[in-house]
Every structure is written in structure tokens, then in C-alpha cells.
C-alpha positions as CSV (number, residue, x, y, z in Angstrom):
1,M,35.0,35.6,46.5
2,E,32.5,32.9,47.6
3,E,34.9,30.3,48.4
4,K,36.6,32.8,50.9
5,S,33.3,33.2,52.9
6,F,32.0,29.5,52.6
7,K,32.0,27.8,55.9
8,P,31.8,23.9,55.9
9,F,29.8,21.9,58.3
10,I,32.8,20.6,60.2
11,S,35.3,23.5,60.5
12,A,39.0,23.1,59.5
13,D,40.2,23.4,63.0
14,R,38.1,20.3,64.1
15,V,39.5,16.8,63.6
16,L,37.1,13.8,63.5
17,P,37.5,10.4,62.6
18,E,37.6,9.8,58.7
19,I,40.3,6.9,57.8
20,T,39.2,4.2,60.2
21,P,39.1,0.4,59.9
22,V,35.4,0.7,60.0
23,S,35.1,3.2,57.2
24,I,37.6,1.3,54.9
25,G,36.0,-2.0,55.6
26,L,32.5,-0.8,55.1
27,G,33.6,1.2,51.9
28,I,35.3,-1.7,50.3
29,M,32.1,-3.8,50.9
30,L,29.9,-1.3,49.2
31,A,32.5,-0.8,46.4
32,V,32.3,-4.4,45.6
33,L,28.4,-4.5,46.0
34,F,27.5,-1.6,43.9
35,G,30.4,-2.3,41.3
36,A,28.8,-5.9,40.8
37,A,25.2,-4.5,40.8
38,N,26.0,-1.8,38.4
39,A,28.0,-4.1,36.1
40,Y,25.1,-6.4,35.8
41,L,22.6,-3.7,35.4
42,G,24.7,-1.9,32.8
43,L,25.3,-5.0,30.8
44,R,21.7,-5.8,30.8
45,V,20.0,-2.6,30.0
46,G,22.8,-0.2,29.0
47,M,22.4,2.1,31.9
48,T,24.0,2.6,35.4
49,V,22.9,4.4,38.5
50,S,25.0,6.6,40.9
51,A,26.0,4.7,44.1
52,S,27.0,7.7,46.2
53,I,23.6,8.6,47.8
54,P,22.7,4.9,48.5
55,A,26.1,4.3,49.8
56,A,25.9,7.3,52.0
57,V,22.6,6.0,53.3
58,L,23.7,2.5,54.1
59,S,26.7,3.9,55.7
60,M,24.5,6.1,58.1
61,G,22.3,3.2,58.9
62,I,25.3,0.8,59.7
63,I,27.6,3.3,61.4
64,R,25.1,5.3,63.4
65,I,22.4,2.8,64.1
66,I,24.2,-0.5,64.4
67,L,27.7,0.5,65.4
68,K,26.6,3.5,67.5
69,R,29.4,5.7,65.9
70,D,28.9,9.5,65.3
71,S,31.2,10.9,62.8
72,I,29.9,12.4,59.6
73,L,33.2,12.5,57.9
74,E,33.6,8.7,58.5
75,N,30.2,8.2,56.8
76,N,31.5,10.4,53.9
77,L,34.8,8.5,53.5
78,V,32.5,5.2,53.2
79,Q,30.6,6.6,50.3
80,T,33.7,7.9,48.8
81,I,35.3,4.5,48.7
82,G,31.9,2.7,47.9
83,S,31.1,4.9,44.8
84,A,34.5,4.0,43.2
85,G,33.1,0.6,42.4
86,E,30.0,1.7,40.6
87,S,32.1,4.5,38.4
88,L,35.0,2.0,37.6
89,A,32.2,-0.6,36.6
90,A,30.4,1.9,34.5
91,G,33.5,2.7,32.5
92,A,34.7,-1.0,32.2
93,I,31.4,-2.4,30.9
94,F,31.4,0.0,28.0
95,T,34.2,-1.6,26.3
96,L,35.9,-4.6,27.8
97,P,33.0,-7.3,27.0
98,A,33.9,-6.5,23.4
99,L,37.2,-8.7,23.9
100,F,35.0,-11.4,25.3
101,M,32.7,-11.3,22.3
102,W,35.6,-11.6,19.9
103,A,37.0,-14.4,21.8
104,N,33.8,-16.3,21.8
105,E,33.4,-15.6,18.0
106,S,36.9,-16.9,17.1
107,D,39.1,-19.7,18.1
108,V,42.3,-17.4,17.3
109,V,41.5,-14.7,19.9
110,S,41.7,-15.6,23.7
111,K,39.8,-13.8,26.4
112,P,41.8,-11.2,28.5
113,S,43.0,-12.7,31.8
114,F,41.7,-11.7,35.2
115,W,44.9,-9.9,35.7
116,V,44.9,-8.1,32.5
117,I,41.5,-6.8,33.3
118,A,42.6,-5.8,36.7
119,I,45.6,-3.9,35.6
120,I,43.9,-2.1,32.8
121,S,41.1,-1.0,35.1
122,L,43.6,0.0,37.8
123,C,45.8,2.2,35.6
124,A,42.8,3.8,34.1
125,A,41.2,4.4,37.5
126,L,44.5,5.7,39.0
127,L,44.9,8.0,36.0
128,G,41.6,9.3,36.6
129,L,42.4,10.1,40.2
130,I,45.7,11.6,39.4
131,F,44.3,13.9,36.8
132,M,41.6,15.1,38.9
133,V,43.7,16.0,42.1
134,P,45.3,19.2,40.9
135,L,41.9,20.4,39.7
136,R,40.1,20.2,42.9
137,S,41.0,23.8,43.9
138,A,39.9,25.2,40.5
139,L,36.6,23.3,40.2
140,I,35.5,22.6,43.8
141,V,36.8,25.4,45.7
142,E,37.0,28.4,43.5
143,E,33.9,27.8,41.8
144,H,31.8,26.8,44.7
145,G,28.3,28.4,44.0
146,V,29.0,28.3,40.3
147,L,29.3,24.6,39.7
148,P,26.3,22.8,41.7
149,F,27.6,19.1,41.2
150,P,23.9,18.0,41.9
151,E,24.8,14.5,43.0
152,G,27.5,15.5,45.3
153,T,25.5,18.2,46.9
154,A,22.4,15.9,47.2
155,C,24.8,13.3,49.0
156,A,25.9,15.9,51.4
157,E,22.3,16.7,52.2
158,V,21.6,13.0,53.0
159,L,24.7,12.9,55.2
160,L,23.7,16.2,56.9
161,A,20.1,14.6,57.6
162,G,21.9,13.0,60.6
163,E,19.6,10.6,62.2
164,E,17.3,10.6,59.2
165,G,19.8,8.3,57.6
166,G,19.1,5.6,59.8
167,E,15.3,5.8,58.6
168,K,16.4,6.1,55.2
169,S,18.8,3.2,55.2
170,K,15.9,1.0,56.1
171,T,14.3,1.9,52.9
172,V,17.3,1.0,50.9
173,F,17.6,-2.3,52.7
174,S,14.0,-3.2,52.3
175,G,14.4,-2.8,48.7
176,L,17.6,-4.7,48.6
177,G,15.9,-7.7,50.5
178,I,12.7,-7.8,48.3
179,A,14.5,-7.6,45.2
180,A,16.8,-10.3,46.3
181,I,13.8,-12.6,47.0
182,Y,12.0,-11.6,43.8
183,K,15.0,-12.3,41.6
184,F,15.7,-15.6,43.1
185,I,12.2,-16.7,42.6
186,A,12.0,-15.4,39.1
187,D,15.4,-16.4,37.6
188,G,16.6,-18.8,40.2
189,L,13.7,-21.1,41.0
190,C,11.9,-19.9,37.7
191,L,8.4,-20.1,39.3
192,F,7.4,-17.6,36.6
193,P,9.2,-16.3,33.5
194,S,11.1,-13.1,34.1
195,E,10.5,-12.2,30.6
196,I,6.8,-12.3,29.3
197,D,6.3,-12.2,25.8
198,W,3.4,-12.3,23.3
199,S,3.6,-12.7,19.4
200,I,1.6,-10.3,17.3
201,K,1.3,-12.2,14.1
202,K,-0.5,-9.9,12.0
203,L,2.3,-7.3,12.4
204,G,5.0,-9.8,12.2
205,T,6.4,-8.6,15.7
206,G,5.9,-9.2,19.3
207,F,5.5,-7.5,22.5
208,G,6.3,-8.2,26.2
209,A,8.3,-7.0,29.3
210,D,11.1,-8.2,31.5
211,V,9.1,-8.0,34.8
212,L,12.3,-7.5,37.0
213,P,12.9,-5.1,39.9
214,A,16.0,-3.2,38.5
215,L,14.2,-2.2,35.3
216,A,11.2,-0.6,37.0
217,S,13.7,1.0,39.4
218,V,15.7,2.5,36.5
219,G,12.3,4.1,35.2
220,Y,11.5,5.3,38.6
221,I,15.0,6.9,39.1
222,C,15.2,8.3,35.6
223,G,11.7,9.7,35.6
224,K,9.0,9.8,33.1
225,K,10.7,11.8,30.4
226,I,13.7,9.6,30.0
227,S,11.8,6.3,30.4
228,S,9.2,7.5,27.8
229,Y,12.1,8.4,25.2
230,M,13.5,4.9,25.7
231,F,10.0,3.2,25.3
232,A,9.4,5.5,22.1
233,G,12.6,4.0,20.7
234,G,11.2,0.5,21.4
235,V,8.1,1.3,19.6
236,I,10.0,2.4,16.5
237,G,12.0,-0.8,16.5
238,W,9.2,-3.3,17.2
239,F,6.1,-1.6,15.8
240,V,7.7,0.3,13.0
241,V,10.9,-1.3,11.5
242,I,10.3,-4.9,12.5
243,P,6.6,-4.9,10.8
244,L,8.0,-3.2,7.7
245,I,10.8,-5.7,7.3
246,S,8.3,-8.6,7.8
247,F,5.9,-7.1,5.3
248,F,8.4,-6.1,2.6
249,G,11.0,-8.8,3.2
250,S,8.8,-12.0,3.5
251,S,10.6,-14.9,2.0
252,S,13.6,-12.7,0.9
253,L,17.1,-13.3,2.3
254,F,19.0,-10.1,3.0
255,P,22.5,-10.0,4.5
256,P,23.7,-10.2,7.2
257,A,20.8,-12.8,7.9
258,K,21.4,-16.3,6.8
259,A,17.9,-17.3,6.6
260,P,14.8,-15.6,4.9
261,V,12.8,-13.0,6.7
262,S,9.8,-15.2,7.2
263,E,11.8,-17.8,9.1
264,L,13.4,-15.3,11.6
265,G,10.5,-14.2,13.6
266,A,10.5,-11.0,15.5
267,W,13.5,-11.9,17.6
268,G,15.4,-13.0,14.7
269,I,14.7,-9.7,13.0
270,W,15.7,-7.8,16.0
271,S,19.1,-9.6,16.5
272,T,20.0,-9.6,12.8
273,Y,18.8,-6.2,11.5
274,I,17.4,-3.9,14.2
275,R,20.6,-4.0,16.3
276,Y,22.6,-2.4,13.5
277,V,19.8,0.3,13.1
278,G,20.0,0.9,16.9
279,A,23.8,0.9,16.7
280,G,23.8,3.5,14.2
281,A,21.3,5.6,16.3
282,V,23.2,5.3,19.5
283,A,26.5,6.1,17.9
284,T,25.1,9.2,16.2
285,G,23.4,10.2,19.6
286,G,26.7,9.9,21.4
287,I,28.5,12.0,18.8
288,I,25.9,14.5,18.7
289,S,26.0,14.8,22.4
290,L,29.5,15.4,22.2
291,I,29.4,18.0,19.5
292,K,26.7,19.9,21.3
293,S,29.0,19.8,24.4
294,F,32.0,21.2,22.4
295,P,31.3,24.9,23.5
296,T,31.0,23.8,27.2
297,I,33.9,21.6,26.6
298,I,36.1,24.4,25.4
299,R,35.1,26.8,27.9
300,T,35.4,24.4,30.8
301,F,38.8,23.1,29.8
302,K,40.2,26.7,29.3
303,K,38.6,27.5,32.7
304,A,40.1,24.4,34.4
305,M,43.5,24.9,32.9
306,S,43.7,28.5,34.1
307,G,43.5,27.1,37.6
308,F,45.4,23.8,37.1
309,G,47.7,23.1,40.2
310,H,46.7,26.5,41.8
311,K,47.1,26.1,45.4
312,I,45.4,28.3,47.9
313,E,47.8,29.7,50.5
314,S,46.8,27.6,53.5
315,E,47.8,24.7,55.3
316,E,44.2,24.1,56.7
317,R,43.1,20.5,57.1
318,T,40.3,21.1,54.6
319,N,42.8,22.1,51.8
320,R,45.3,19.3,52.1
321,D,45.8,17.1,48.8
322,L,48.0,14.2,48.0
323,P,51.5,15.4,47.1
324,M,51.7,16.2,43.4
325,K,55.3,14.9,43.2
326,G,54.3,11.5,44.2
327,L,51.3,11.4,41.9
328,L,53.5,12.6,39.0
329,I,55.8,9.8,39.7
330,L,53.0,7.3,39.8
331,A,51.6,8.7,36.6
332,L,54.8,8.2,34.9
333,A,55.1,4.6,36.2
334,I,51.5,3.8,34.9
335,I,52.3,5.3,31.5
336,V,55.5,3.1,31.4
337,I,53.3,0.1,32.2
338,I,50.8,0.8,29.6
339,W,53.5,1.2,27.1
340,L,55.5,-1.7,27.7
341,F,53.3,-4.4,29.5
342,P,52.6,-7.0,26.6
343,A,49.2,-7.8,28.2
344,I,48.0,-4.2,27.5
345,P,48.7,-4.0,23.6
346,V,48.5,-0.4,22.9
347,G,52.2,0.5,22.2
348,L,53.7,3.9,22.5
349,L,51.2,5.5,20.2
350,G,48.3,4.0,22.2
351,A,50.1,5.2,25.6
352,V,50.3,8.7,24.0
353,I,46.7,8.8,22.8
354,I,45.6,7.7,26.4
355,V,47.6,10.6,28.2
356,I,46.3,13.2,25.8
357,F,42.7,12.2,25.5
358,G,42.7,10.8,29.3
359,F,43.7,14.3,30.6
360,F,41.4,16.2,28.3
361,F,38.3,14.1,29.0
362,A,39.2,13.8,32.7
363,T,39.1,17.6,32.8
364,V,35.9,17.8,30.7
365,S,34.2,15.1,32.6
366,S,35.0,16.5,36.1
367,R,33.6,20.1,35.2
368,M,30.7,18.9,33.1
369,V,29.3,16.7,36.0
370,G,29.6,19.9,38.1
371,L,27.2,21.7,35.5
372,V,24.8,18.9,34.4
373,G,25.1,16.0,36.8
374,S,26.8,12.4,36.3
375,S,23.8,11.1,34.5
376,N,24.2,13.7,31.6
377,N,28.0,13.0,31.4
378,P,28.5,11.9,27.7
379,V,31.2,9.1,28.6
380,S,29.9,6.9,25.8
381,G,30.3,9.8,23.3
382,M,33.9,10.4,24.6
383,G,34.4,6.5,24.2
384,I,33.1,6.6,20.7
385,A,35.2,9.6,19.7
386,T,38.3,8.0,21.2
387,L,37.8,4.7,19.5
388,L,37.1,6.2,16.0
389,I,40.5,8.3,16.4
390,A,42.4,5.3,17.9
391,T,41.2,2.9,15.5
392,A,42.0,5.1,12.5
393,L,45.6,5.9,13.8
394,L,46.3,2.2,14.6
395,K,45.2,1.1,11.2
396,S,47.1,4.0,9.5
397,T,50.4,2.7,11.2
398,G,50.0,-1.0,10.4
399,H,48.2,-2.2,13.6
400,T,45.4,-4.1,11.8
401,G,43.5,-7.2,12.4
402,V,42.5,-8.6,15.8
403,A,45.7,-7.0,17.4
404,G,44.8,-3.7,16.2
405,M,41.1,-3.9,17.3
406,T,42.2,-5.2,20.8
407,S,44.5,-2.2,21.2
408,A,41.7,0.1,20.3
409,I,39.4,-1.5,22.7
410,C,42.0,-1.0,25.4
411,V,42.6,2.5,24.6
412,G,38.9,3.0,24.7
413,T,38.4,1.2,28.1
414,I,41.2,3.3,29.7
415,I,39.7,6.7,28.4
416,C,36.0,5.5,29.6
417,I,37.3,4.7,33.0
418,I,39.3,7.8,33.3
419,A,36.5,10.0,32.5
420,S,34.1,7.9,34.7
421,M,36.3,8.1,37.7
422,A,37.2,11.7,37.4
423,G,33.5,12.7,37.2
424,D,32.7,10.5,40.2
425,M,35.6,11.8,42.2
426,S,34.7,15.5,41.6
427,Q,31.2,14.7,43.0
428,D,32.8,13.1,46.1
429,L,35.1,15.8,46.6
430,K,32.0,18.4,46.5
431,T,30.2,16.4,49.1
432,G,33.4,16.5,51.3
433,Y,34.0,20.4,50.7
434,I,30.5,20.9,51.9
435,L,30.9,18.6,55.0
436,G,34.5,19.8,55.8
437,A,36.3,16.6,55.0
438,T,40.1,16.3,54.3
439,P,40.6,16.0,50.7
440,R,43.7,14.0,51.0
441,N,41.7,11.4,52.9
442,Q,39.2,11.3,50.4
443,Q,41.7,10.9,47.6
444,I,43.3,8.0,49.7
445,G,39.8,6.5,49.9
446,E,39.5,6.7,46.2
447,L,42.9,4.9,45.9
448,I,41.6,2.1,48.1
449,G,38.5,2.0,46.0
450,C,40.2,1.8,42.8
451,V,42.5,-1.1,43.8
452,V,39.4,-3.1,45.4
453,S,37.3,-2.3,42.4
454,A,39.8,-3.1,39.8
455,L,40.3,-6.5,41.4
456,A,36.6,-7.2,41.7
457,I,35.6,-6.3,38.1
458,G,37.5,-8.9,36.4
459,G,35.9,-11.7,38.6
460,I,32.7,-10.2,38.0
461,M,32.9,-10.2,34.1
462,Y,34.5,-13.6,33.9
463,L,31.5,-14.9,36.1
464,L,28.7,-13.1,34.1
465,D,30.5,-14.3,30.8
466,A,30.8,-17.9,32.0
467,A,27.1,-18.0,32.9
468,W,25.3,-16.1,30.1
469,G,27.8,-14.6,27.6
470,F,28.2,-11.1,26.6
471,G,25.9,-10.2,23.7
472,S,23.4,-12.8,24.8
473,K,19.7,-12.2,25.4
474,E,20.4,-12.1,29.0
475,L,23.3,-9.7,28.8
476,P,23.2,-7.7,25.5
477,A,25.9,-5.4,26.6
478,P,24.6,-2.7,24.3
479,Q,27.6,-0.1,24.7
480,A,30.3,-2.8,24.5
481,T,28.6,-4.3,21.4
482,L,28.4,-0.8,19.9
483,M,32.0,0.0,20.6
484,K,32.8,-3.6,19.1
485,L,30.9,-2.6,15.8
486,V,32.5,0.8,15.6
487,V,36.0,-0.7,15.7
488,E,35.2,-3.4,13.4
489,G,33.6,-0.9,10.9
490,V,36.8,1.4,10.9
491,M,39.1,-1.4,10.8
492,G,37.5,-4.0,8.5
493,G,34.8,-2.0,6.7
494,N,32.5,-5.0,7.2
495,L,29.3,-3.5,8.6
496,P,25.9,-3.5,6.9
497,W,26.2,0.2,6.4
498,V,22.6,0.8,5.0
499,L,21.2,-0.5,8.4
500,V,23.6,1.6,10.4
501,L,22.9,4.7,8.2
502,V,19.1,4.1,8.7
503,G,19.8,4.4,12.4
504,V,21.7,7.5,11.8
505,G,18.8,8.9,10.0
506,I,16.5,8.1,12.8
507,A,18.9,9.9,15.3
508,V,19.0,12.9,13.1
509,A,15.4,13.2,12.9
510,I,15.0,12.9,16.5
511,E,17.7,15.6,16.9
512,I,15.7,18.0,14.6
513,I,12.6,17.5,16.6
514,G,14.5,18.5,19.8
515,I,14.3,15.4,21.8
516,P,17.2,13.9,23.4
517,V,18.7,11.4,21.1
518,L,20.5,8.9,23.3
519,P,17.6,7.5,25.3
520,V,15.6,7.1,22.3
521,A,18.4,5.3,20.4
522,I,19.0,3.0,23.3
523,G,15.4,2.2,23.2
524,V,15.8,1.4,19.4
525,Y,18.8,-0.8,20.2
526,L,17.4,-2.7,23.1
527,P,14.4,-5.2,23.0
528,I,11.3,-3.4,23.7
529,H,10.8,-6.0,26.7
530,L,13.4,-4.0,28.6
531,S,12.0,-0.5,27.9
532,T,8.6,-1.5,28.7
533,P,9.1,-2.1,32.5
534,I,11.4,1.2,32.6
535,F,8.5,3.1,31.0
536,I,6.1,1.8,33.7
537,G,8.5,2.7,36.4
538,G,8.7,6.2,35.0
539,L,5.0,6.5,35.0
540,L,4.8,5.4,38.6
541,R,7.2,8.1,39.6
542,A,5.2,10.8,37.7
543,F,1.8,9.7,39.2
544,F,3.1,9.4,42.8
545,G,5.8,12.3,42.7
546,S,3.7,14.9,40.9
547,R,3.3,17.2,43.9
548,K,5.8,20.0,43.9
549,D,5.7,20.6,47.7
550,E,7.7,19.2,50.5
551,K,5.5,16.1,50.5
552,G,6.1,15.3,46.9
553,K,9.9,15.8,47.4
554,E,9.8,13.3,50.1
555,V,7.8,10.6,48.2
556,T,10.3,11.0,45.2
557,E,13.4,10.6,47.6
558,K,11.9,7.5,49.2
559,G,11.1,6.0,45.7
560,I,14.7,6.8,44.6
561,L,16.2,5.2,47.8
562,Y,14.0,2.1,47.5
563,G,14.7,1.9,43.8
564,S,18.4,1.9,44.4
565,G,17.9,-0.9,47.0
566,L,16.1,-2.9,44.3
567,I,18.8,-2.5,41.8
568,A,21.4,-3.5,44.3
569,G,19.3,-6.4,45.5
570,E,18.7,-7.9,41.9
571,G,22.3,-7.2,40.8
572,L,23.6,-9.2,43.8
573,I,21.2,-12.2,43.2
574,G,22.2,-12.0,39.4
575,I,26.0,-12.4,40.4
576,L,24.8,-15.3,42.7
577,L,22.8,-17.1,40.1
578,A,25.7,-16.7,37.6
579,V,27.7,-18.7,40.3
580,F,25.0,-21.2,40.4
581,A,24.9,-21.3,36.7
582,I,28.5,-22.7,36.4
583,I,28.6,-25.0,39.5
584,P,28.1,-28.5,37.9
585,L,26.5,-31.2,39.9
586,S,26.7,-35.1,39.5
587,N,23.5,-35.3,37.3
588,G,25.5,-33.5,34.6
589,K,23.4,-30.3,35.1
590,S,24.4,-27.0,36.8
591,L,22.9,-26.1,40.2
592,L,20.8,-23.3,38.4
593,Q,19.4,-25.9,36.1
594,T,18.6,-28.2,38.8
595,I,16.5,-25.9,40.8
596,N,14.6,-24.7,37.7
597,L,10.8,-25.0,38.0
598,G,10.4,-24.2,34.1
599,G,8.2,-21.1,34.5
600,L,5.4,-23.0,36.2
601,L,3.0,-20.1,36.6
602,G,3.5,-18.8,33.1
603,N,3.1,-15.4,31.8
604,V,0.0,-14.7,34.0
605,G,2.3,-15.3,37.2
606,G,4.9,-12.9,35.9
607,V,2.2,-10.3,35.5
608,I,0.8,-11.0,39.0
609,F,4.3,-10.7,40.5
610,F,5.2,-7.6,38.8
611,V,2.0,-5.9,39.8
612,L,3.0,-6.9,43.5
613,L,6.4,-5.4,43.0
614,L,5.0,-2.1,41.7
615,A,2.8,-2.4,44.8
616,S,5.8,-2.5,47.1
617,I,7.3,0.5,45.4
618,V,3.9,2.5,46.1
619,F,3.9,1.2,49.8
620,F,7.6,2.2,50.6
621,T,7.3,5.5,48.8
622,R,3.8,6.5,50.3
623,N,4.5,5.2,53.8
624,K,3.4,8.0,55.9
625,K,5.7,7.4,58.9
626,K,8.1,10.2,59.3
627,A,11.7,9.8,59.6
628,K,13.1,10.6,63.0
């Protein structure tokens, strides 16, 4: 079989530094960095990006160029720890903000404490790790050559690039620095508005763009197709549905609005009506994605289960895992904590649901990312399916009201994080398998990343909520808002179902045409101001990366690295500005309000700065200097 003949880059009989103070320290730093950046990005635009490759590139630059160390396995452990922050954040932001939104809407409900968030996140992340360890032989080793694990393989290629990693890291750092300066000027000093907006009175709608680095970068990384699907969804919402509501509604008052349509304006119509249409479309898209995956899910689950716990008769370094006995004891302890700990209000039924769904979705997620990549892993669909079943079961057993809804969200949170962590870990283990890393050391690295990221995510979420609030214009938190609506709809039946079903119809029509539903649905749900810069970024990649030769591949790779740096830079400054927003000064204003210049340059300034930002992407991707 292929796994017998495969030879890793570092043979099993060679021992190189892996777990060192440098790799742990740098990995922890990157876990917090990319976790914070991805939390901010996901809450703002509903999408996250993989941190494995940027973390590997930064690691290569720091360890090889600055510290003059030469161990590819040490670099690999850094990206293993670093990527844990991104994957945990991606799972947490899908659901946990719903608890904050309920608390902000009611005096009865309290926000989850920092420690509750940390414990929920840590329990979920550790379960994802525990469920994945016994599947490593079946999915990574025995099916090497069958399951490509695109991100894991690409990350290995970056690390194998050796000295190229130093040049590539400069591209990432350049993006990070430029985005940091840009974001501070735009949303810190407010020299120009980061959101430019024009009203189109004849249509009763508006148009504009959030001229920010992360959005253009998301478009560049996702490519023209996905970004154009999102923009098409925005066009449906803002140039089809809003004008129709404005035209036919006029002076009428339709629930859930509390004012006539003529008084709402484009933004009011979007927040009152379009969000529900978009929610129906996104929920349907997630469910369709899950249903379409069922044949693959069933096959992959059977295949994975046939090799569950299978151990190759070898004591080689490259085949050592964490001991299953210890992991099972840890798993039982986590389940007891989930069941009995009052701060995680899921009870015995919730704990059982978590174990069953968690193991199933961890298995499915880890194998599906091997087939289609992490970006196509339907975690949100898994979350919606879990919430529908969990909420219905909790309601049927008398767990109703706020307590029941909180329990459902906690169950959904743990499932989302389990699926996200299992998928990320399988990619990391694939990278390590190609390089010749020690699986046990990578699993220890994931444990470290889980603990650090779980502690960090609570502080990040509290900071962002205090600064802007989840569900606000600055942080719409699309997935969490959707999960909140799903739970409320099942538990209380108080949704404007006509609007939701209109979204369902749009999603079904899109599926019939044969276009991917979720990106279009997210475009309907989010303001067009977010999908416009994403679309521009996608066009930029299509224009400059159209060549199919080696040069075209190099341009695309540079753009993705630079875009990853832009996302990280904006995310970090977004967190810093959130700190500024809650620091009071003696004048009664916050520090952020004090340095605010009030959009001095206006929309024209926003356009000019955004064009300069796009020019920087062109410069760094078309730079003809060869990496050495």
C-alpha cells in the first residue's frame, strides 16, 4: 500500500528539535494573534481564513532569519499551535455571541462570564483533539494519496520551501504593517470614513463599500467565483428586495418593524426585513450543504470507523500518538464537567447529545477536509442541524425559555468547536506526516494551543462586545445571529416566517440553477457594503492571477500571503481600537472618541485610500524580485 512506501522528508530515525521554548512561545503568540484576527473578521463579515500557511511563513521568517535556527519540525510545531487559535475562534463565533445578544436585549439574562466561555471552549477543543487522535492512522497514514488534505499539503510545501520562507514572511509582515496603519487611520483617527455610502432615492435603496483591507483580502483569497456569488447576494438584497419593499410598502407598517416603510430608509429595511430573508437563505444553504454531503458523510464515517483505533505495528517516532488510556480518562472528565458544571447548563441530555454528535461530526469533519479542504467544510450546517435537534429535544423535555435556549446554544458551541478543531488538526497532522514530525508532539502542541486559545477567546469576545456590541453594524455576527434566530424560532415560534420562507425560496432557486447557495445567501444576509470590496478583491485576483503557468501561481501565492497579512493587521488593530473604545478619559469621552477626526476627508478620501490599498496588493503580488 502507498503508506508503506511513503518516505517523509525527515526520516523516522532522525531526531530534530520540535517541542522547544521557542516553538511553544512563538506558537502561543501566533495562536492569540490569528485567533483574535479571525474572531474579529468572522464577526464582521461571517468568514474566516486558515491560519496554517501564514503561521508557517511567519515561523520560517522568525526562526530561520531572525533566530538563525534550522529545524523544519520546530517550524511545523509553531504552525500547529498557531492554527489552533484560528480554528477555535471560528467555532466559537458561530454561536457564543448569541448569549451576549440575549443579555443585551433583556435585563433577566446575564452575559456568560469569561471563565464560562473559557471552560466551554476548552472542553470543546479538547474533545475535538481526543476524537481525532485515534483516527490519525486511518485518515492520515492509510489513506495518504487518497485524501489530499489541500491546506495541510500546501502548508508542508511552504515549510519545505526552506529559505524561501524568509522572503515569503516579509510579504506577510508587509501586509500586516500596512493594514495596521490603514486601519488606525480609517477607524482610529477617522481621517476618512471606512464605510462609504450613497443613497439612491429613486430606487429607495443605497450603495457603498467598507473600504477596509481585510474585506479586499478575503475576496482575493476566496477568488472571483466565491466573491462574485457574495456580491450577487448583495445585489438581490439591495437592488431587488429593498426597492420592492420601498415601492409596495410606502407608508405601510409591517411587523416586525415599528415604523412605516417610508421612514425606515435602506438601512432600516435591511435590519428589519432583509436580515430575516438572508437568515432563511443561509439556514437553507447550510442544510442543503449538509444534505448534499450525506453520501460522503456516510461513506467517510464507515471508512473511518473501520480503522478507528487501528495501530500500525511500529514503534517508530513518526507513529507515536498520545496514549489512548489517558485521553479516554480526560474525555470522561470533560463529559462529567459538561454534565455537572452549573455554568454549562446542558444537563445529562445535552452531554449525551454532545458526545454523539461531537464524535460523529469530528469524524466527518476531519475526513471531509481531507477531500474538499477546510474552506468547504460545512461547520455552520452541522451547527444548524445540531441546534434544530438539540432545541427540539430540550423543549420536549421541559427545558424551555431562556434556560433552554442557552443550553441549546452551549450544545451548538461545543459541536461547532469540536468540528472546527478536528478539521484543523487533521490538516496539521497531514503536514506533519509529509514532513516526518512526531504525531505525539503535534498533539501536545494542539493541547497547548487549545488552552491558550480558550483563555484568549473569552477576553476577545468581551472586549469586542463592550466596544461595539454583537449584532451591531460594526459587528453583525451573521452566523451567531442566525443560530440565535434558529433557536428562538424552534423554542418560541416568534419568527416572521414569511420573510424567512422568502429566503428559503431564494436559496432553493439558487440551488436549482446549480450555483453554491451559501456564499450567495451570506451576500443576501450581509449589507452590500461588505460584499462590494470582497468582490473587488476577487476581481483583482482574477485579473492578476489569470496565468496558468508557474508565474501565475507565484503571483497568486504572493497575493494570498499578503492578503493574510492584511487580515491579521486589521484584526489586531480592530482589537486595539476596541480597547481604546472602552478607556474613559477625564473629559467624559473614550480614548477612541477623543482621537476621532470625524471623517475629515469624506467619501472621496475613502475612495482614494482604498485605491491606494488595492495598488499595494498589486505591488506586492507583481513584485518581480525572486525569493531566495
